[in-house]
LOLO-960450 format. One line per field, with one value per residue (C-alpha): x, y, z. Coordinates in nm, 3 decimals. Layout:
% residues N
c1 = c(X:...) .
c2 = c(Y:...) .
c3 = c(Z:...) .
END
This chain:
% residues 625
c1 = c(6.355:6.611:6.859:7.163:6.991:6.879:7.234:7.358:7.109:7.172:7.545:7.485:7.267:7.527:7.803:7.605:7.529:7.895:8.009:7.749:7.870:8.231:8.131:7.957:8.258:8.487:8.266:8.268:8.647:8.688:8.459:8.658:8.985:8.882:8.844:9.122:9.039:9.226:9.542:9.708:10.008:10.136:10.267:10.130:9.865:9.709:9.413:9.666:9.916:9.943:10.167:10.012:10.294:10.644:10.948:11.203:11.566:11.783:12.097:12.117:12.462:12.517:12.869:12.746:12.392:12.252:11.988:12.055:11.890:11.611:11.236:11.059:10.688:10.415:10.206:9.864:9.830:9.551:9.732:9.979:10.314:10.459:10.420:10.486:10.623:10.707:11.068:11.227:11.593:11.667:11.946:11.800:12.069:11.884:11.535:11.404:11.073:11.009:11.377:11.517:11.669:11.420:11.416:11.332:11.342:11.309:11.093:11.115:11.161:10.877:10.959:10.668:10.624:10.978:11.005:10.801:10.992:10.855:10.935:10.874:10.669:10.467:10.097:10.185:10.460:10.412:10.700:10.932:11.247:11.426:11.780:11.843:11.989:11.883:12.083:12.170:11.857:11.616:11.343:11.178:11.494:11.652:11.997:12.079:12.422:12.452:12.430:12.084:11.945:11.832:12.118:12.386:12.573:12.451:12.317:11.952:11.746:11.375:11.149:10.842:10.635:10.319:10.209:10.424:10.771:10.781:10.889:11.207:11.329:11.152:11.057:10.683:10.338:10.297:9.921:9.700:9.446:9.699:9.722:10.001:10.120:10.495:10.785:11.119:11.472:11.674:12.046:12.170:12.479:12.495:12.460:12.134:11.780:11.537:11.160:10.894:10.521:10.487:10.541:10.841:11.122:11.115:11.491:11.817:11.981:12.352:12.350:12.191:11.951:11.578:11.283:10.938:10.595:10.283:9.996:9.724:9.730:9.835:9.883:10.248:10.256:10.232:10.557:10.792:11.134:11.330:11.682:11.860:11.958:11.608:11.447:11.093:10.864:10.514:10.212:9.982:9.986:9.907:10.044:10.390:10.658:10.989:11.234:11.599:11.704:11.706:11.350:11.194:11.060:10.928:10.749:10.614:10.457:10.326:10.148:10.022:9.660:9.724:9.535:9.242:9.234:9.225:8.936:8.746:8.793:8.675:8.367:8.279:8.349:8.449:8.753:9.109:9.226:9.603:9.690:9.947:9.940:10.288:10.448:10.806:10.932:11.165:11.429:11.292:11.345:11.043:10.826:10.479:10.311:10.255:10.237:9.987:10.205:10.017:10.124:10.388:10.292:10.586:10.576:10.742:10.903:10.725:10.417:10.607:10.501:10.530:10.160:9.990:9.833:9.921:9.825:9.518:9.775:9.789:9.411:9.436:9.694:9.501:9.182:9.369:9.369:9.010:8.993:9.293:9.462:9.154:8.944:9.169:9.124:9.152:9.340:9.496:9.206:9.000:9.239:8.960:8.818:9.130:9.168:8.818:8.699:9.011:8.966:8.602:8.703:8.991:8.759:8.510:8.790:8.900:8.542:8.498:8.812:8.832:8.486:8.299:8.478:8.814:8.667:8.500:8.820:9.005:8.727:8.733:9.110:9.053:8.777:9.017:9.275:9.008:8.925:9.293:9.319:9.007:9.148:9.483:9.295:9.072:9.233:9.221:8.872:8.893:9.144:8.877:8.667:8.678:8.707:9.029:9.168:9.544:9.618:9.979:10.036:10.214:9.951:10.130:9.962:9.625:9.737:9.601:9.321:9.055:9.081:9.113:8.887:8.632:8.604:8.546:8.290:8.097:8.078:7.990:7.714:7.586:7.594:7.388:7.141:7.071:7.151:7.459:7.321:7.217:7.543:7.757:7.578:7.634:8.006:8.059:7.892:8.093:8.422:8.313:8.174:8.490:8.761:9.094:8.963:8.973:8.703:8.669:8.465:8.193:8.188:8.139:7.863:7.672:7.717:7.612:7.294:7.201:7.275:7.209:7.024:6.762:6.663:6.620:6.450:6.719:6.766:7.127:7.336:7.613:7.721:7.762:7.982:8.200:8.214:8.179:8.431:8.407:8.185:7.805:7.581:7.432:7.739:7.762:7.826:8.093:8.111:8.332:8.285:8.656:8.746:8.494:8.673:9.009:8.869:8.749:9.102:9.239:8.989:9.084:9.444:9.356:9.167:9.487:9.325:9.568:9.660:9.546:9.760:9.526:9.274:9.513:9.658:9.440:9.451:9.522:9.741:9.426:9.320:9.662:9.661:9.315:9.422:9.726:9.549:9.289:9.527:9.379:9.537:9.646:9.812:10.140:10.479:10.473:10.149:10.320:10.602:10.359:10.201:10.540:10.651:10.345:10.357:10.711:10.566:10.893:11.031:10.732:10.840:10.518:10.594:10.243:10.217:10.569:10.482:10.173:10.351:10.650:10.414:10.260:10.604:10.698:10.362:10.380:10.751:10.816:11.182:11.180:11.278:11.529:11.247:11.448:11.709:11.435:11.263:11.589:11.666:11.314:11.343:11.686:11.588:11.231:11.153:10.778:10.654:10.339:10.540:10.824:10.599:10.380:10.679:10.845:10.508:10.492:10.837:10.730:10.398:10.573:10.840:11.114:11.232:11.600:11.572:11.394:11.661:11.936:11.777:11.683:12.044:12.127:11.821:11.767:12.017:11.814:11.486:11.341:11.290:10.914:10.979:11.268:11.056:10.782:11.013:11.231:10.917:10.782:11.102:11.208:11.527:11.777:12.045:12.399:12.511) .
c2 = c(26.791:27.067:27.075:26.977:26.662:26.572:26.600:26.392:26.107:26.115:26.084:25.783:25.617:25.680:25.545:25.225:25.182:25.237:24.979:24.738:24.788:24.741:24.423:24.290:24.381:24.207:23.897:23.893:23.936:23.650:23.426:23.512:23.457:23.102:22.985:22.727:22.397:22.259:22.095:21.792:21.776:22.133:22.382:22.668:22.898:23.020:23.190:23.432:23.465:23.273:23.253:23.344:23.349:23.198:23.332:23.050:23.101:22.793:22.615:22.237:22.101:21.736:21.728:21.810:21.680:22.005:22.248:22.601:22.937:23.164:23.120:23.459:23.472:23.729:23.690:23.785:23.840:23.918:24.169:23.894:23.938:23.617:23.368:22.996:22.771:22.401:22.289:21.946:21.860:22.207:22.441:22.790:23.050:23.379:23.531:23.870:24.054:24.312:24.280:24.349:24.089:23.964:23.725:23.360:23.037:22.663:22.474:22.122:21.843:21.602:21.277:21.316:21.693:21.829:22.172:22.493:22.784:23.091:23.428:23.766:24.006:24.325:24.360:24.534:24.293:24.202:23.961:23.720:23.561:23.250:23.163:22.796:22.471:22.109:21.845:21.479:21.386:21.567:21.314:21.462:21.448:21.149:21.205:20.932:20.850:20.772:20.396:20.441:20.606:20.461:20.603:20.563:20.877:21.165:21.196:21.267:21.435:21.432:21.543:21.378:21.610:21.420:21.409:21.629:21.614:21.947:22.098:21.892:22.078:22.416:22.593:22.632:22.612:22.250:22.200:22.088:22.361:22.639:22.726:22.936:23.052:23.049:23.162:22.982:23.023:22.702:22.675:22.326:22.180:22.300:21.951:21.890:22.032:22.126:22.086:22.166:22.149:22.473:22.619:22.422:22.448:22.207:22.190:22.255:22.597:22.678:22.855:22.584:22.840:22.777:22.997:22.870:23.014:22.853:23.099:22.870:22.835:22.488:22.317:22.279:21.899:21.956:22.156:21.934:21.948:21.705:21.758:21.531:21.457:21.472:21.550:21.635:21.513:21.646:21.421:21.712:22.088:22.054:21.710:21.556:21.344:21.412:21.125:21.032:21.010:20.628:20.617:20.900:20.710:20.424:20.667:20.869:20.558:20.427:20.751:20.827:20.848:21.138:21.399:21.163:21.112:21.487:21.526:21.238:21.392:21.734:21.579:21.434:21.709:22.034:22.217:22.122:22.425:22.371:22.461:22.183:21.811:21.661:21.360:21.284:20.926:20.912:20.656:20.330:20.436:20.669:20.539:20.575:20.477:20.841:21.176:21.427:21.737:22.003:22.043:21.770:21.427:21.229:20.863:20.533:20.358:20.035:20.149:20.123:19.779:19.832:19.777:20.066:19.810:19.994:20.343:20.361:20.519:20.815:20.843:20.835:21.117:21.320:21.281:21.439:21.761:21.788:21.582:21.667:21.949:22.159:22.052:21.942:21.762:22.024:21.787:21.444:21.301:21.382:21.208:20.995:21.312:21.319:20.952:20.802:21.065:21.017:20.640:20.694:20.954:20.737:20.445:20.670:20.799:20.443:20.341:20.635:20.542:20.164:20.037:19.904:19.565:19.725:19.972:19.692:19.491:19.789:19.831:19.462:19.462:19.758:19.564:19.277:19.524:19.660:19.313:19.253:19.588:19.523:19.188:19.346:19.589:19.326:19.410:19.784:19.850:20.225:20.243:20.129:20.444:20.693:20.987:20.915:21.015:21.043:21.207:21.132:20.944:21.018:21.096:20.841:20.579:20.670:20.632:20.286:20.107:20.232:20.589:20.475:20.176:20.215:20.578:20.463:20.201:20.464:20.692:20.413:20.299:20.657:20.672:20.355:20.485:20.824:20.740:20.825:21.134:21.291:21.194:21.333:21.667:21.672:21.600:21.856:22.122:22.008:22.064:22.400:22.522:22.434:22.501:22.603:22.546:22.284:22.086:21.880:21.561:21.750:22.020:21.751:21.574:21.903:21.974:21.619:21.631:21.982:21.939:21.571:21.369:21.613:21.762:21.411:21.273:21.005:20.816:20.702:20.587:20.847:20.851:20.472:20.478:20.761:20.739:20.366:20.085:19.830:19.835:19.870:19.603:19.840:19.833:19.828:19.477:19.478:19.194:19.112:18.847:18.881:18.776:18.493:18.358:18.388:18.183:17.915:17.886:17.853:17.581:17.385:17.403:17.291:16.996:16.895:16.962:17.054:17.423:17.594:17.907:18.049:18.117:18.370:18.535:18.843:18.882:19.221:19.277:19.286:18.936:18.794:18.963:18.822:18.478:18.468:18.622:18.347:18.057:17.834:17.856:17.491:17.520:17.324:17.430:17.161:17.310:17.650:17.488:17.349:17.689:17.861:17.614:17.696:18.077:18.160:18.392:18.409:18.605:18.838:19.179:19.344:19.474:19.427:19.067:18.999:19.143:18.929:18.618:18.675:18.718:18.379:18.220:18.334:18.218:17.875:17.822:17.790:17.817:17.699:17.877:18.102:18.282:18.352:18.547:18.727:18.834:18.967:19.150:19.299:19.425:19.575:19.753:19.866:20.121:20.152:20.113:19.917:19.648:19.641:19.630:19.356:19.123:19.194:19.137:18.798:18.707:18.811:18.625:18.308:18.328:18.417:18.736:18.644:18.596:18.930:19.107:18.961:19.119:19.441:19.508:19.515:19.707:19.966:20.217:20.233:20.330:20.673:20.755:20.697:20.333:20.297:20.413:20.161:19.863:19.949:19.935:19.622:19.423:19.590:19.686:19.904:20.046:20.050:20.397) .
c3 = c(14.458:14.411:14.125:14.331:14.464:14.112:13.982:14.276:14.211:13.839:13.910:14.135:13.869:13.596:13.819:13.887:13.516:13.432:13.687:13.555:13.198:13.307:13.484:13.172:12.956:13.206:13.201:12.819:12.819:13.065:12.856:12.545:12.730:12.826:12.467:12.510:12.682:12.981:12.852:13.010:12.780:12.759:13.011:12.800:12.942:12.615:12.782:12.931:12.647:12.322:12.017:11.679:11.422:11.415:11.229:11.246:11.146:11.191:11.075:11.032:11.118:11.029:11.176:11.528:11.470:11.608:11.489:11.616:11.565:11.678:11.707:11.706:11.785:11.742:12.053:12.182:12.554:12.795:13.020:13.108:13.282:13.139:12.859:12.900:12.624:12.612:12.592:12.614:12.575:12.431:12.530:12.569:12.501:12.538:12.521:12.411:12.442:12.169:12.075:12.424:12.660:12.916:13.209:13.155:13.350:13.289:13.538:13.673:13.421:13.349:13.168:12.923:12.902:12.938:13.102:13.107:12.957:13.138:12.977:13.140:12.925:12.965:12.895:12.567:12.451:12.088:12.013:12.189:12.053:12.176:12.067:12.123:11.997:12.003:12.190:12.144:12.344:12.110:12.035:11.726:11.512:11.348:11.203:10.949:10.814:10.440:10.496:10.651:10.335:10.005:9.795:10.067:9.954:10.170:10.527:10.597:10.869:10.935:11.218:11.371:11.587:11.672:11.944:12.170:12.016:11.833:12.168:12.139:11.828:11.865:12.190:12.131:12.287:12.192:12.216:11.925:12.006:11.940:11.570:11.418:11.079:11.017:10.804:10.814:10.685:10.697:10.619:10.521:10.350:9.990:9.838:10.024:10.005:10.283:10.267:10.526:10.590:10.393:10.045:9.917:9.664:9.373:9.322:9.506:9.512:9.520:9.858:10.070:10.222:10.184:10.269:10.364:10.427:10.578:10.552:10.688:11.069:11.186:11.523:11.631:11.592:11.217:11.200:10.997:10.835:10.615:10.479:10.235:9.878:9.740:9.408:9.299:9.025:8.970:8.934:8.852:8.897:9.267:9.351:9.333:9.495:9.670:9.716:9.701:9.332:9.320:9.462:9.263:8.959:9.174:9.403:9.113:8.959:9.292:9.372:9.024:9.148:9.382:9.178:9.132:9.507:9.571:9.324:9.483:9.828:9.709:9.553:9.891:10.142:9.974:9.847:9.937:10.137:10.142:9.779:9.729:9.816:9.789:9.955:10.049:10.072:10.371:10.464:10.611:10.974:10.958:11.244:11.091:10.768:10.698:10.874:10.742:10.759:10.560:10.196:10.241:10.376:10.515:10.405:10.481:10.180:10.289:10.092:9.763:9.649:9.273:9.206:9.393:9.629:9.951:9.845:10.067:10.300:10.061:10.080:10.459:10.480:10.222:10.427:10.719:10.516:10.633:10.955:11.168:10.980:10.898:11.198:11.483:11.814:12.088:12.320:12.285:12.489:12.178:11.936:11.786:11.628:11.408:11.328:11.333:11.085:10.873:10.842:10.745:10.483:10.356:10.291:10.111:9.885:9.809:9.735:9.497:9.302:9.326:9.420:9.719:9.725:9.793:10.042:10.239:10.248:10.397:10.651:10.743:10.796:11.032:11.208:11.265:11.404:11.636:11.770:11.844:12.022:12.229:12.333:12.430:12.658:12.822:13.158:13.090:12.951:13.015:12.732:12.483:12.516:12.231:12.472:12.658:12.994:12.942:13.274:13.367:13.039:12.717:12.449:12.231:12.451:12.298:11.938:11.866:11.684:11.925:11.794:11.434:11.391:11.670:11.561:11.201:11.307:11.506:11.202:10.961:11.195:11.205:10.825:10.797:11.056:10.891:10.529:10.328:10.155:10.486:10.655:10.370:10.388:10.763:10.732:10.459:10.672:10.975:10.797:10.657:10.991:11.185:10.928:11.086:11.437:11.711:11.889:12.202:12.195:12.380:12.111:11.849:12.039:12.072:11.701:11.609:11.810:11.699:11.330:11.253:11.514:11.639:11.300:11.160:11.476:11.504:11.827:11.857:12.155:12.108:12.472:12.481:12.171:12.295:12.673:12.739:12.685:12.407:12.100:12.132:11.983:11.722:11.502:11.124:10.986:10.717:10.467:10.170:9.899:9.818:10.170:10.160:9.851:10.028:10.317:10.072:9.929:10.281:10.366:10.055:10.167:10.521:10.374:10.186:9.850:9.570:9.580:9.261:9.221:8.957:9.235:9.388:9.077:9.098:9.475:9.623:9.928:10.141:10.033:10.114:10.454:10.532:10.408:10.639:10.938:10.932:10.978:11.251:11.598:11.587:11.250:11.254:11.125:10.852:10.719:10.710:10.513:10.255:10.208:10.187:9.925:9.716:9.746:9.868:10.132:10.326:10.031:9.990:9.861:9.975:10.326:10.465:10.344:10.475:10.817:10.870:10.739:10.967:11.262:11.185:11.142:11.493:11.633:11.469:11.536:11.164:11.054:10.693:10.371:10.551:10.733:11.050:10.860:10.666:10.990:11.129:10.803:10.803:11.161:11.097:10.775:10.854:11.126:11.082:11.440:11.357:11.175:11.425:11.732:11.579:11.533:11.866:12.037:11.862:11.998:12.348:12.365:12.240:12.512:12.263:12.429:12.411:12.034:12.012:12.216:12.000:11.695:11.877:11.980:11.608:11.486:11.762:11.622:11.299:11.468:11.540:11.909:11.869:11.781:12.027:12.321:12.234:12.192:12.491:12.705:12.536:12.586:12.913:12.733:12.918:12.686:12.818:12.920) .
END
């Protein structure tokens, strides 16, 4: 073979090798680019272009009830010509790419998702900026007048982003699998203070301008802001309480075990990675018990009972610092990964601090909630699977006892199968291995089988628990001597034996709740009256006890001891969705919808949109335009 032919063949071989290498590189790039799962509840296309850091600069105007400003993002793109954000009920003023005006468009409106905000970029674009303002329809925000606050002097504002409401106060890629860091500058009235899910001030400043930094990457639903006349009091160096001045000392006492809870959690599953664990007690319209916003949990005031009896909620929100905030469900179909793990962790924290009796009572109350939820879905069994299919639905529809309590029962059953020591080691490694990342249910199942079941030669029906409706027969059985004693007291009452109040003097909230929940179905109103006379339950100051008692009063058509007025007062003054929905459901199933609507017309203005949307649908309520 002559030299020229040799050179020719060598060139061909090198060209083929080069093309092959390019092909492999392209394949690797494509694999890397598809690291985000298919998303039902976001218009974002993160495999093409994704936000990485937010610099938020906004002004909070209580007179117009508008937030306005600019959201500037550092982005990462894969040779994309556009980036898509989520927007709902926002007014987009202008958009820039690398500081220069660029084209943008808002797509068709979807009732659940809002609109895609599509922004033109180049393949080397590094930043985008969106100047915008909120509108009166913005769902995440609740603007409260002074009369709706504890102190009734200053107005208040808070946000609620979960599940897909952050897009209603910030244009953002609103998917739980997208994690960002952020900085924020927030201007508020000078007599108010702003706090966020970030590093926070501990006192007001004279300018009314507050700066925030969140260095750990978080999903957008954990972006949170509260503005009001609030003060701070430390519980320990890394824990403390924000509240309106009149509520501060009560809250500080109620949550005095916060540092002990953090230590108990760390002893179980590793270091707390968020530096600070504070809580803020919000006005009563806050729609949830708590919201686990990193560094600053948002709380309902209904947990302040004066005796620390409802503080398992603090343990729950703290547990989210591992399950949910640190390791996050990739999509809302995988919501049980957040909440089932958190309930399990919460109960372990409570057991470590207060003993197995209290932990089992919490677990049994959850088991009762699960049975009620399973019964409510008897005509919709698909909704009782842990892995959901929320196609065409609002992810809020999946936030029920299935994710929380069936998820917990699955994990507790696993613990009993493999042994607590083995299961604890598995969970600690799970949190460490997936810190600051997101998982689908399928990711978890693979990790579970590879790191727990197969190494320990454990046969367990994982797929039945996760992908099938209902609860499998191999479930952990939870028992409580405390609840057995409560049932004995109830039976004595039902047998018309004298009621001995000394038997109930040391009861916790959980025992009272179990006692009331176990009233027989045929219990008459006069029997309710006898019990109310003995324990004055219609005037209960503990919100959880009051809620379950009021539910029974509606069910049993009991009207004594001023209970009707108390129920109305409760529904007007409390916006916690669980409580509100429970009572309005009781009205509905007892054919008392007109009575419910009469109260709802008075109370609706005090509720956050999360609660409003639920009760509007429940009562088929159509507000007047």
